[in-house]
KOLNU-33656 format. One record per residue (C-alpha): residue number from 1; x, y, z; residue in three letters. Coordinates in steps of 0.05 Angstrom, whole numbers, plus 5000, padded with zeros to 4 digits. Each point is the difference from the previous one (the first is absolute). Layout:
! residues N
NODE   i    u    v    w  aa
NODE NUM    X    Y    Z ALA
...
END
This chain:
! residues 330
NODE   i    u    v    w  aa
NODE   1 0849 8730 1125 MET
NODE   2 5071 5023 4990 LEU
NODE   3 5040 4968 4944 GLN
NODE   4 5074 5001 4981 THR
NODE   5 4986 5057 4952 LYS
NODE   6 4983 5042 5061 ASP
NODE   7 5071 4991 5027 LEU
NODE   8 5058 5046 4985 ALA
NODE   9 5070 4971 5007 ILE
NODE  10 5046 5059 5014 VAL
NODE  11 5075 4988 4996 ILE
NODE  12 5043 5055 5030 LEU
NODE  13 5065 5009 4962 ASN
NODE  14 5063 5040 5012 TRP
NODE  15 5058 4984 4954 ASN
NODE  16 4975 4928 4997 GLY
NODE  17 5003 4987 4926 LYS
NODE  18 5037 4934 5009 ALA
NODE  19 4947 4976 5051 LEU
NODE  20 4943 5020 4954 LEU
NODE  21 5032 4962 4942 LYS
NODE  22 5005 4938 5044 LYS
NODE  23 4935 5000 5039 PHE
NODE  24 4948 5040 4962 LEU
NODE  25 4988 4944 4949 PRO
NODE  26 4973 4953 5055 SER
NODE  27 4953 5055 5025 VAL
NODE  28 4972 5011 4930 ILE
NODE  29 4995 4925 4986 LYS
NODE  30 4963 4981 5064 PHE
NODE  31 4957 5061 5015 SER
NODE  32 4942 4986 4953 ASP
NODE  33 4962 5065 4988 ASP
NODE  34 5026 5039 5059 ALA
NODE  35 5025 5070 4984 VAL
NODE  36 5076 5006 5005 ILE
NODE  37 5035 5065 5017 TYR
NODE  38 5072 5018 5009 VAL
NODE  39 5008 5061 5045 ALA
NODE  40 5069 5029 4987 ASP
NODE  41 5036 5040 5054 ASN
NODE  42 5039 5046 4953 ALA
NODE  43 5047 4946 4975 SER
NODE  44 5062 5017 4961 THR
NODE  45 5013 4931 4969 ASP
NODE  46 4951 5004 4942 ASN
NODE  47 4949 4957 5036 SER
NODE  48 4942 5042 4973 VAL
NODE  49 5024 4995 4929 GLU
NODE  50 5011 4925 5007 TYR
NODE  51 4928 4989 5025 ILE
NODE  52 4971 5045 4946 SER
NODE  53 5037 4963 4945 GLN
NODE  54 4993 4928 5023 HIS
NODE  55 4935 4999 5040 TYR
NODE  56 4951 5050 4970 PRO
NODE  57 4941 4969 5037 THR
NODE  58 5031 5018 5067 VAL
NODE  59 4977 5067 5025 LYS
NODE  60 5054 5048 5022 LEU
NODE  61 4996 5050 5058 ILE
NODE  62 5060 5046 5003 CYS
NODE  63 5013 5031 5069 ASN
NODE  64 5040 5064 5000 THR
NODE  65 5049 4977 5055 GLU
NODE  66 5026 4939 5037 ASN
NODE  67 4959 5006 5063 GLY
NODE  68 5014 4929 5021 GLY
NODE  69 4948 4946 5009 TYR
NODE  70 4951 5041 5041 ALA
NODE  71 4996 5064 4959 LYS
NODE  72 5011 4963 4935 GLY
NODE  73 4937 4959 5010 TYR
NODE  74 4960 5057 5029 ASN
NODE  75 5015 5043 4939 ASP
NODE  76 4988 4943 4950 ALA
NODE  77 4935 4973 5030 LEU
NODE  78 4966 5068 4992 LYS
NODE  79 4995 4980 4926 HIS
NODE  80 4974 4929 5012 VAL
NODE  81 4924 4990 5002 LYS
NODE  82 4992 4924 5004 GLU
NODE  83 4966 4979 5065 PRO
NODE  84 5055 4949 5018 LEU
NODE  85 5074 5016 5002 LEU
NODE  86 5061 4954 5000 CYS
NODE  87 5064 5036 5019 LEU
NODE  88 5053 4954 4970 LEU
NODE  89 5075 5004 5007 ASN
NODE  90 5038 4999 4935 SER
NODE  91 5040 4939 5023 ASP
NODE  92 4939 4954 5007 ILE
NODE  93 4986 4939 4956 GLU
NODE  94 4926 4984 5002 VAL
NODE  95 4968 4932 4986 THR
NODE  96 4940 4972 4962 LYS
NODE  97 4933 5017 5032 ASN
NODE  98 5032 5044 5053 TRP
NODE  99 4944 5053 4995 LEU
NODE 100 4937 4957 5003 GLN
NODE 101 5005 4981 5074 PRO
NODE 102 5012 5073 5018 ILE
NODE 103 4939 5026 4962 VAL
NODE 104 4958 4943 5029 PHE
NODE 105 5019 5020 5071 THR
NODE 106 4984 5073 4988 PHE
NODE 107 4932 4980 4971 ASN
NODE 108 4981 4955 5058 HIS
NODE 109 5030 5038 5059 GLU
NODE 110 4973 5071 5000 ALA
NODE 111 5042 5021 5060 ASN
NODE 112 5065 4975 4971 THR
NODE 113 5037 5062 4975 ALA
NODE 114 5071 4975 4990 ILE
NODE 115 5028 4933 4975 ILE
NODE 116 5068 4968 4992 GLN
NODE 117 5016 4936 4962 PRO
NODE 118 5052 4947 5019 LYS
NODE 119 5068 5031 4985 ILE
NODE 120 5056 4951 4985 LEU
NODE 121 5073 5013 4985 ASP
NODE 122 5014 5007 4925 TYR
NODE 123 5071 4975 5009 ASN
NODE 124 4981 4941 5045 ASN
NODE 125 4929 4984 4983 LYS
NODE 126 4987 4948 5054 SER
NODE 127 5011 5053 5054 TYR
NODE 128 4959 5061 5022 PHE
NODE 129 5026 5069 4983 GLU
NODE 130 5021 5048 5055 TYR
NODE 131 4953 5057 4980 ALA
NODE 132 4932 4973 5021 GLY
NODE 133 5006 4925 4995 ALA
NODE 134 4931 4973 5021 ALA
NODE 135 4973 5064 5031 GLY
NODE 136 5024 5048 5053 GLY
NODE 137 4988 5014 5074 PHE
NODE 138 5031 5048 5050 ILE
NODE 139 5019 4994 5073 ASP
NODE 140 4982 5048 5056 LYS
NODE 141 5064 5040 4989 TYR
NODE 142 4990 5010 4926 GLY
NODE 143 5046 4945 4973 TYR
NODE 144 4971 4968 4937 PRO
NODE 145 5005 4926 4983 TYR
NODE 146 4966 4952 4953 CYS
NODE 147 4972 4930 4995 ARG
NODE 148 5060 4968 4968 GLY
NODE 149 5051 5053 5020 ARG
NODE 150 5023 5025 5068 ILE
NODE 151 5059 5048 4997 PHE
NODE 152 5051 4964 4956 ASP
NODE 153 4971 4930 5007 THR
NODE 154 4961 4980 4938 ILE
NODE 155 4958 4937 4997 GLU
NODE 156 4995 4950 4943 LYS
NODE 157 4931 4996 4970 ASP
NODE 158 4972 4931 5011 HIS
NODE 159 4927 5020 5002 GLY
NODE 160 4998 5022 5072 GLN
NODE 161 4969 5067 4981 TYR
NODE 162 4952 4976 4946 ASN
NODE 163 4941 5031 5036 ASN
NODE 164 4970 5067 4985 SER
NODE 165 4996 5040 5065 THR
NODE 166 4996 5068 5031 THR
NODE 167 5067 5034 5010 ILE
NODE 168 5021 5067 5027 PHE
NODE 169 5041 5028 4942 TRP
NODE 170 5010 4982 4927 ALA
NODE 171 5066 5007 4964 SER
NODE 172 5011 5060 4955 GLY
NODE 173 5034 4954 4950 ALA
NODE 174 4931 4975 4977 CYS
NODE 175 4946 5041 5034 PHE
NODE 176 4927 4996 4980 PHE
NODE 177 4953 5054 5026 ILE
NODE 178 4931 5028 4984 ARG
NODE 179 5010 5067 4965 ASN
NODE 180 4947 5034 5042 GLU
NODE 181 5033 4976 5065 VAL
NODE 182 5069 5024 4977 PHE
NODE 183 4970 5069 4986 LYS
NODE 184 4960 5002 5065 SER
NODE 185 5063 4985 5040 LEU
NODE 186 5037 5056 4962 ASN
NODE 187 5049 4951 4969 GLY
NODE 188 5070 4989 5025 PHE
NODE 189 5035 5047 5049 ASP
NODE 190 5051 5033 4954 GLU
NODE 191 5047 5017 5057 THR
NODE 192 5019 4926 5002 TYR
NODE 193 5030 5004 4929 PHE
NODE 194 5008 4924 4999 ALA
NODE 195 4995 4940 5047 HIS
NODE 196 4944 4986 5050 MET
NODE 197 4951 5048 4966 GLU
NODE 198 4957 4940 4984 GLU
NODE 199 4999 4980 5073 ILE
NODE 200 4980 5071 5018 ASP
NODE 201 4943 4997 4950 LEU
NODE 202 4977 4932 5023 CYS
NODE 203 5000 5025 5072 TRP
NODE 204 4957 5059 4978 SER
NODE 205 4953 4950 4967 ALA
NODE 206 4999 4957 5063 PHE
NODE 207 4983 5061 5043 ASN
NODE 208 4944 5016 4951 SER
NODE 209 4972 4929 5009 ASN
NODE 210 5021 4972 4932 TYR
NODE 211 5028 4930 4991 THR
NODE 212 5066 4981 4967 THR
NODE 213 5005 4929 4972 LYS
NODE 214 5052 4951 4976 TYR
NODE 215 4975 4958 4941 VAL
NODE 216 5042 4938 4991 SER
NODE 217 4969 4979 4933 ASP
NODE 218 5037 5057 4967 SER
NODE 219 5076 4995 4993 THR
NODE 220 5054 5047 4977 VAL
NODE 221 5076 4996 5001 PHE
NODE 222 5040 5060 5024 HIS
NODE 223 5074 5015 4989 VAL
NODE 224 5004 5046 5061 GLY
NODE 225 5052 5053 5012 GLY
NODE 226 5002 5017 4926 ALA
NODE 227 4993 5074 5013 THR
NODE 228 5031 5005 5070 LEU
NODE 229 5034 4939 5030 SER
NODE 230 5001 4978 5073 ASN
NODE 231 5075 5018 5001 THR
NODE 232 4985 5073 4986 ASN
NODE 233 5004 5045 5061 ALA
NODE 234 4947 5046 4972 LYS
NODE 235 4950 4943 5004 LYS
NODE 236 5019 4989 5073 THR
NODE 237 4990 5075 5013 TYR
NODE 238 4931 5000 4967 LEU
NODE 239 4977 4936 5035 ASN
NODE 240 5020 5023 5070 PHE
NODE 241 4974 5071 4991 ARG
NODE 242 4935 4980 4967 ASN
NODE 243 4986 4947 5053 SER
NODE 244 5002 5055 5053 LEU
NODE 245 4956 5044 4957 TYR
NODE 246 4949 4945 4994 THR
NODE 247 4999 4982 5073 LEU
NODE 248 4988 5072 5022 VAL
NODE 249 4946 5011 4949 LYS
NODE 250 4958 4938 5013 HIS
NODE 251 5013 4963 5065 THR
NODE 252 4952 5002 5058 ASP
NODE 253 5003 5040 5065 LYS
NODE 254 5065 4966 5021 HIS
NODE 255 5037 5037 4946 VAL
NODE 256 5053 5032 5044 LEU
NODE 257 5021 4934 5032 PHE
NODE 258 5001 4964 4934 ARG
NODE 259 5042 5053 4965 VAL
NODE 260 5050 5006 5057 LEU
NODE 261 5009 4924 5004 PHE
NODE 262 5008 4996 4925 LYS
NODE 263 5053 5054 5001 MET
NODE 264 5039 4958 5051 VAL
NODE 265 4995 4940 4954 LEU
NODE 266 5023 5043 4942 ASP
NODE 267 5060 5022 5041 GLY
NODE 268 5018 4927 5013 ILE
NODE 269 4995 4987 4925 ALA
NODE 270 5046 5059 4987 GLY
NODE 271 5052 4974 5049 LEU
NODE 272 4996 4932 4967 ARG
NODE 273 5018 5032 4934 TYR
NODE 274 5060 5034 5033 LEU
NODE 275 5024 4933 5028 PHE
NODE 276 4993 4971 4931 GLN
NODE 277 5044 5057 4973 LEU
NODE 278 4943 5029 4959 LYS
NODE 279 5003 5073 5022 PRO
NODE 280 4959 5026 4941 THR
NODE 281 4940 4961 5025 PHE
NODE 282 5011 5026 5071 PHE
NODE 283 4998 5071 4973 TYR
NODE 284 4939 4983 4958 ALA
NODE 285 4962 4982 5063 ILE
NODE 286 5026 5062 5036 LEU
NODE 287 4979 5045 4943 ASN
NODE 288 4932 4965 4998 ALA
NODE 289 4989 5020 5072 HIS
NODE 290 5022 5072 4989 PHE
NODE 291 4951 5005 4942 SER
NODE 292 4946 4970 5043 PHE
NODE 293 5012 5052 5055 TYR
NODE 294 4996 5057 4950 SER
NODE 295 4935 4974 4972 ASN
NODE 296 4967 4983 5066 LEU
NODE 297 4954 5062 5003 PRO
NODE 298 4972 4983 4931 ARG
NODE 299 4990 4927 5019 LEU
NODE 300 4963 5019 5064 ILE
NODE 301 4954 5045 4959 LYS
NODE 302 4987 4943 4952 GLN
NODE 303 4987 4953 5058 ARG
NODE 304 4944 5044 5027 LYS
NODE 305 4964 4995 4933 GLN
NODE 306 5002 4924 4994 ILE
NODE 307 4950 4954 5036 PRO
NODE 308 5031 4945 5042 LYS
NODE 309 4984 4926 5009 ARG
NODE 310 5031 4952 5049 SER
NODE 311 5017 4928 4986 GLY
NODE 312 5045 5015 4941 TYR
NODE 313 5057 4954 5022 TYR
NODE 314 5003 4925 5009 LYS
NODE 315 5068 4996 5034 THR
NODE 316 5024 5035 5063 GLU
NODE 317 5070 5011 4972 SER
NODE 318 5025 4966 4937 ILE
NODE 319 5071 5021 5019 VAL
NODE 320 4995 4961 5066 TRP
NODE 321 4968 4940 4966 SER
NODE 322 5052 4997 4945 TYR
NODE 323 5065 5019 5034 PHE
NODE 324 4988 4974 5071 VAL
NODE 325 4950 4943 4993 LYS
NODE 326 5031 4981 4932 LYS
NODE 327 4933 4993 4965 ARG
NODE 328 5019 5005 4927 LYS
NODE 329 4935 4983 4964 VAL
NODE 330 4931 5031 5003 PHE
END
């Protein structure tokens, strides 16, 4: 039987000394005998020296460059041998007994490969947090949404999602995965750099017949946007580009129709930004599409190497449901 000592908590850090000072103490306090790592992405703010001096029990992994979330974790996890992994953002506050329900689920559900806890907003703790909320799903055109968060509508937590259940994707903010499964799926796709790489990995797991779960008995609080806020055009660029990447790589035989329809919806989103006098976001979407076109041959090659499963989506179009039918909650 797996125990908490078999779990590695790996916190990826890039110039996040202030976040480590604020949030690492809760991880150490409530993580029992789990092994805690900080994987540093070539920081220049003395993060490594700070950890070495103040937290000698925390293991340090020093990456040679800032490869973003995807490459940063791929490089770091080569050095981690524990059978269970927790990839934890540096802006997460954990809670008492947050690990026990996770380990219990892994022990009693052999096919469960990936788990996410309940993720609430650190700054407004009665509400879900944007990045993951109570577990993620995806619609037929590749738009992600969550129990507790659809686009910019975020629900208050009044116990409506206090049930552990199968989900389609788990948030990279607090992402538990079996080490052997992470390695067998070849880790994260490093071309993503950041954003949606966890959805890409969960889709690979789904296509390989693994299960992803949301475990409500485990709770964490996430600041969100601490490294790249929703008002940053680079985040818009990465989200739109990586969404197209993921759809081409994984969706079923209707890939051409789905991608073309999504590109139309992306175009509408771009025009909306223009009407809102936000030209930098319009150009971010435009550049995302140009990057997608230039990478299409590689994506098609990857697609041919990945098995496919149907039935990945629960909603025909979350865009239609949200903006036309005005359905604002899960």
